C-alpha positions in Angstrom: -0.2 0.1 -0.3 1.2 3.9 -0.5 2.8 5.5 2.3 1.0 7.9 3.9 4.1 10.4 3.2 3.3 9.8 -0.3 -0.1 11.0 0.4 0.7 14.2 1.9 3.2 14.3 -0.4 0.6 14.2 -3.5 -1.9 16.4 -1.8 0.7 19.5 -1.8 1.9 18.8 -5.4 -1.7 18.6 -6.3 -2.8 22.1 -4.6 0.2 24.0 -5.6 -0.1 22.8 -9.3 -4.0 24.1 -8.9 -3.1 27.1 -7.5 -0.1 28.1 -10.0 -2.0 26.0 -13.1 -5.3 26.1 -13.4 -6.6 24.5 -15.8 -3.5 22.8 -17.7 -2.9 19.2 -17.5 -0.3 16.8 -18.2 -1.5 13.4 -19.5 0.6 10.6 -21.6 0.9 11.0 -25.4 -2.3 10.8 -27.0 -4.0 11.6 -23.6 -4.9 13.7 -20.9 -5.2 14.1 -16.8 -7.2 15.3 -14.5 -6.3 16.7 -11.2 -8.1 14.8 -8.3 -9.1 16.3 -4.5 -8.3 15.2 -1.4 -9.6 11.8 -0.9 -10.7 10.7 2.6 -7.3 8.6 3.4 -5.7 11.7 3.2 -4.5 12.3 -0.8 -5.2 11.6 -4.2 -5.4 8.6 -5.8 -2.9 9.0 -8.8 -4.0 6.2 -11.6 -2.3 5.9 -15.2 -4.5 4.4 -17.6 -3.5 2.5 -20.8 -6.5 2.0 -23.2 -7.5 1.5 -26.8 -8.2 4.2 -29.1 -11.7 5.5 -28.0 -12.4 5.9 -31.7 -11.9 2.5 -32.3 -15.7 2.0 -31.8 -19.0 2.4 -30.0 -17.8 -0.1 -27.3 -14.8 1.6 -26.8 -15.9 5.4 -26.6 -18.8 3.7 -24.1 -15.7 2.6 -22.4 -13.7 5.6 -22.1 -16.4 7.8 -21.4 -17.5 5.1 -18.3 -13.7 5.4 -17.2 -13.6 9.7 -17.1 -17.0 9.7 -15.1 -15.0 7.3 -12.4 -11.5 8.4 -12.4 -12.2 12.0 -11.5 -11.0 14.6 -9.4 -14.5 14.3 -7.6 -13.7 11.3 -6.7 -10.7 11.4 -5.4 -8.6 10.4 -8.3 -5.5 12.4 -10.9 -6.1 10.0 -13.8 -3.5 10.1 -16.8 -4.5 8.2 -19.8 -3.0 6.7 -22.7 -4.3 5.6 -26.4 -3.0 3.3 -28.6 -4.2 0.3 -30.7 -0.3 -1.5 -30.5 1.2 -3.3 -27.8 4.7 -1.4 -28.5 3.5 2.2 -27.7 1.1 0.9 -25.1 4.5 -0.7 -22.9 6.2 2.5 -23.8 3.1 4.0 -21.9 3.0 2.3 -18.8 7.1 2.7 -18.6 6.4 6.7 -18.5 3.6 5.8 -15.8 5.9 4.2 -14.0 8.4 6.7 -13.8 5.5 9.0 -13.0 5.1 7.4 -10.1 1.6 6.3 -10.2 -0.7 4.3 -7.9 -2.3 2.3 -9.9 -1.7 1.3 -13.5 -5.3 0.3 -15.2 -4.5 -1.8 -18.1 -6.7 -2.9 -21.5 -3.8 -4.5 -23.5 -4.0 -4.2 -27.2 -2.4 -7.6 -27.0 -2.2 -10.5 -24.9 1.4 -11.0 -25.3 5.0 -9.3 -24.2 3.6 -7.6 -20.6 5.7 -9.7 -18.2 8.8 -7.3 -17.8 6.9 -3.9 -17.9 4.4 -5.4 -15.0 7.7 -6.6 -12.9 9.5 -2.9 -12.6 5.4 -1.7 -11.9 5.1 -4.5 -8.7 9.2 -3.5 -7.7 8.1 0.1 -7.8 5.1 -0.3 -5.6 2.4 0.1 -8.5 -0.3 -2.4 -8.2 -2.1 -3.2 -11.8 -5.6 -3.8 -12.4 -6.6 -5.2 -15.7 -9.9 -4.6 -17.3 -11.8 -5.1 -20.9 -9.2 -7.9 -22.0 -6.8 -10.5 -20.7 -3.1 -11.2 -21.0 -0.8 -13.8 -21.1 1.1 -12.8 -17.9 1.9 -14.1 -14.0 -1.1 -13.2 -11.8 0.8 -12.2 -9.3 2.0 -9.7 -11.4 -1.7 -7.9 -10.7 -4.1 -7.5 -8.1 -7.2 -8.3 -10.1 -8.9 -9.0 -13.9 -12.0 -7.2 -14.9 -12.6 -8.5 -18.3 -16.0 -10.4 -20.7 -15.3 -13.6 -21.3 -14.6 -13.2 -24.9 -14.6 -17.1 -25.6 -17.4 -17.8 -23.8 -18.5 -14.5 -26.0 -17.8 -16.4 -29.3 -18.8 -20.1 -28.5 -22.4 -18.3 -27.4 -22.3 -16.9 -30.9 -20.7 -19.8 -32.4 -23.1 -21.9 -31.7 -26.2 -19.7 -32.2 -24.9 -19.7 -36.2 -24.9 -23.4 -35.8 -28.7 -23.5 -34.6 -29.4 -21.5 -37.9 -29.5 -24.7 -39.6 -28.6 -23.4 -42.8 -28.3 -25.5 -45.9 -24.8 -24.1 -46.2 -22.4 -22.1 -44.5 -19.7 -20.1 -46.7 -18.6 -17.4 -43.5 -16.7 -14.2 -44.4 -14.9 -13.9 -41.2 -14.1 -10.2 -40.2 -11.5 -10.2 -37.1 -10.2 -7.6 -34.8 -7.1 -6.5 -33.6 -5.2 -9.5 -34.3 -4.0 -11.0 -30.6 -6.5 -8.6 -28.9 -8.6 -11.1 -26.1 -11.6 -10.2 -27.9 -10.0 -11.5 -31.5 -8.7 -14.8 -29.7 -11.7 -15.6 -27.9 -14.5 -14.8 -30.8 -12.1 -16.1 -33.6 -11.7 -19.5 -31.4 -15.1 -20.8 -31.5 -15.6 -19.9 -34.7 -12.6 -21.9 -36.1 -14.0 -24.8 -34.2 -16.9 -25.3 -35.2 -16.4 -24.4 -38.9 -13.3 -27.4 -38.3 -15.8 -29.6 -36.6 -19.2 -28.8 -38.9 -17.4 -28.8 -42.3 -18.2 -24.8 -42.9 -16.7 -22.9 -45.6 -14.4 -20.0 -44.7 -14.5 -18.0 -47.6 -12.0 -15.2 -46.2 -10.8 -14.8 -42.6 -9.0 -11.2 -42.5 -8.1 -8.6 -39.9 -10.3 -5.2 -40.3 -8.9 -3.8 -37.4 -12.8 -3.1 -35.8 -12.5 -0.7 -38.2 -16.1 -0.2 -40.9 -14.2 1.2 -43.3 -11.3 -1.8 -43.6 -14.1 -4.3 -43.5 -16.7 -2.6 -46.1 -13.3 -2.9 -48.3 -12.4 -7.4 -47.5 -16.4 -7.8 -48.2 -16.6 -5.3 -51.8 -13.1 -7.9 -52.7 -15.4 -10.8 -52.0 -18.2 -9.5 -53.9 -15.8 -8.5 -56.6 -14.5 -12.2 -56.6 -17.7 -13.9 -57.5 -17.1 -16.2 -54.6 -20.6 -17.0 -52.8 -21.0 -16.3 -49.1 -24.6 -16.2 -47.2 -22.6 -15.2 -43.3 -20.8 -12.3 -42.1 -18.9 -13.2 -38.9 -17.9 -9.6 -37.5 -16.5 -9.7 -34.6 -17.5 -6.1 -33.4 -20.2 -3.9 -35.1 -18.5 -1.3 -36.6 -17.2 -3.6 -38.8 -20.8 -5.5 -39.5 -21.6 -2.3 -40.1 -19.1 -2.0 -43.6 -19.8 -4.8 -44.0 -23.4 -3.8 -45.0 -22.8 -1.5 -46.2 -21.2 -3.2 -49.2 -23.7 -5.4 -49.5 -26.4 -2.6 -49.9 -23.8 -1.0 -52.7 -24.3 -4.5 -54.3 -28.0 -4.6 -53.6 -27.4 -7.9 -51.5 -29.9 -8.7 -49.2 -29.3 -9.4 -45.4 -30.9 -10.0 -42.2 -34.1 -12.0 -41.1 -35.1 -14.2 -44.3 -32.6 -12.8 -45.9 -29.4 -13.9 -48.8 -26.7 -13.2 -45.5 -26.9 -13.4 -42.0 -24.9 -10.7 -40.5 -23.4 -11.0 -36.8 -22.0 -8.6 -34.6 -20.7 -8.1 -31.2 -20.6 -5.1 -28.5 -24.2 -4.1 -28.3 -23.7 -0.3 -29.5 -28.0 1.0 -29.9 -27.9 1.3 -32.9 -26.8 -2.2 -34.0 -29.7 -3.1 -31.9 -32.0 -1.8 -33.7 -31.0 -3.1 -36.6 -31.6 -6.3 -35.1 -34.6 -5.3 -34.2 -35.7 -4.0 -37.8 -34.5 -7.6 -38.9 -31.8 -6.5 -41.2 -29.1 -8.0 -39.0 -29.7 -11.4 -37.4 -27.1 -11.1 -33.9 -25.3 -9.3 -31.6 -23.0 -10.8 -29.0 -22.8 -8.1 -25.6 -19.8 -7.2 -24.4 -20.2 -4.6 -21.4 -17.7 -2.0 -21.6 -18.6 -0.3 -17.6 -15.4 -1.8 -16.0 -15.3 1.2 -13.7 -17.2 1.1 -11.0 -15.5 -2.7 -11.1 -12.3 -0.9 -10.7 -13.2 1.3 -8.2 -14.4 -1.1 -5.8 -11.1 -2.9 -6.4 -8.7 0.0 -5.6 -11.0 0.8 -2.1 -10.7 -2.8 -1.1 -6.7 -2.4 -1.8 -6.6 1.4 0.1 -8.4 -0.7 3.2 -5.6 -3.1 2.9 -7.9 -5.7 2.3 -7.7 -8.2 -0.6 -9.7 -8.8 -4.1 -12.5 -11.9 -3.5 -11.5 -12.6 -7.0 -8.9 -12.5 -9.1 -11.0 -12.7 -12.3 -13.7 -10.5 -12.5 -16.4 -12.1 -14.8 -19.4 -10.1 -16.2 -22.7 -11.5 -17.3 -23.2 -11.3 -21.3 -25.6 -12.3 -23.4 -26.5 -13.1 -27.0 -29.5 -11.3 -28.6 -31.5 -12.8 -31.6 -32.9 -10.7 -33.9 -36.3 -13.2 -33.9 -36.5 -12.5 -30.3 -35.6 -8.8 -29.6 -37.9 -6.4 -27.9 -37.7 -2.5 -27.7 -36.8 -2.7 -24.4 -34.0 -4.8 -24.6 -32.2 -1.9 -26.7 -32.9 0.4 -24.8 -31.7 -1.5 -21.8 -28.5 -2.9 -23.2 -27.7 -0.9 -26.4 -24.5 1.7 -25.3 
């Protein structure tokens, strides 16, 4: 736990900066920061938050907003943010936060591998690490808790739903997210397994890096090639949206009872509305609201306790266009 002297020093520094530099912030490259007010324990809690690009998707925008609302001066935090879709850039940001002497390093890793060394550096510096949104391949002793979705279960739920559609044939365009991310691995793995077990044809399997425009280009390329397909399995809503734009441009019908089954993930409100209109067929939920869980873990650690679970998994579900309701859209849409 951080020593009391560090709390006092943080309070003095924060007060001096607030008095002399009102309106100035100094977050990590590509980010921003909020100077925290005194907490009930005698000082601000300084956190460095490493996340994926908030413009990556509607999910990530909601995730970033949730974190900024929680880790604010009003809640006793001084937060700095760094954003990247590249693991090496995230590791560089983590090293800077360690040098800056943050109390907690909050991490949504771009890739599952390569984190052991920098997390060991954080541990040696007395900085506690909390993972959110993404899992990593690292010794669990290097982080305090992991607040995540079960990406493999998300993929299994979606792939099993697809199997249950009992299509006469399966010719699938598979649009992958950023390669190596936990979301990509979980959502890809389940489809790969069922495709192999059931003899499904994967027409193409390419990363569009969560991007709608890249997804549109991939689908347009398949259309131009003349290869037949009847399923779009997109690992997020934005890529599904891009795929649909290519279908619409080619006058290919999609949705319930149409030529192409469209599947997405994340449950953006606009995507669930596409299900409600039966233009899409399936959307897998991925909960972006992890900040309250992280805050609870920090409060537990600050009081000298230990989180009851190392891995905290949020409940999630999949939505079918044939059964989704307006209440579902209003309740689960992000």
